[in-house]
C-alpha positions in Angstrom: -2.5 7.6 12.1 -4.8 4.6 11.5 -3.4 1.2 12.0 -4.3 -1.7 9.7 -6.7 -4.3 11.1 -5.1 -7.7 11.9 -6.7 -10.8 10.4 -8.2 -11.6 13.8 -10.0 -8.2 14.0 -11.4 -8.2 10.5 -15.1 -8.5 9.8 -16.4 -11.4 7.8 -19.7 -12.1 6.1 -22.3 -14.6 7.1 -21.2 -16.8 4.3 -17.6 -16.9 5.6 -18.8 -17.5 9.1 -20.9 -20.4 7.9 -18.0 -21.9 6.1 -15.7 -21.6 9.2 -18.3 -23.1 11.5 -19.5 -25.8 9.1 -23.2 -24.8 9.4 -25.9 -23.4 7.1 -27.2 -19.8 7.1 -30.4 -20.8 9.0 -28.4 -22.2 11.8 -26.1 -19.2 11.9 -29.1 -16.8 12.2 -30.6 -19.1 14.9 -27.4 -18.9 16.9 -27.4 -15.1 16.6 -31.0 -14.9 17.9 -30.2 -17.3 20.7 -27.1 -15.5 21.8 -24.7 -18.3 20.9 -22.8 -16.0 18.5 -22.8 -12.2 18.6 -22.8 -10.3 15.4 -20.2 -7.5 15.3 -22.5 -5.4 13.1 -25.8 -5.5 11.2 -26.2 -3.6 8.0 -29.2 -1.3 7.8 -32.6 -2.5 6.7 -34.9 -5.4 7.8 -32.8 -7.8 5.6 -29.4 -6.2 6.4 -26.6 -8.6 6.5 -24.8 -9.5 9.6 -21.0 -9.1 9.9 -18.9 -11.1 12.4 -15.6 -10.7 14.0 -13.2 -13.3 12.5 -11.7 -14.0 15.9 -15.1 -14.6 17.6 -16.1 -17.0 14.8 -12.8 -18.8 14.8 -13.0 -19.2 18.6 -16.5 -20.7 18.5 -15.4 -23.0 15.6 -12.6 -24.3 17.8 -14.9 -24.8 20.8 -17.4 -26.6 18.6 -14.7 -29.0 17.3 -13.6 -29.8 20.8 -17.1 -30.8 21.9 -17.8 -32.9 18.8 
């Protein structure tokens, strides 16, 4: 039996990640390349979209707000 994903385990798009973090897409991609944020999955192709774990993005957003 498959269990439903909780909201913390769901995958979100780059757009949603940017909104949660308060950054633009270029910054998001830079953070992925520098290892500041790990993508949970990348869709196929050279321009394949990144997908992120909601809980990972939310945790980074909370850490970023603490520092600011």
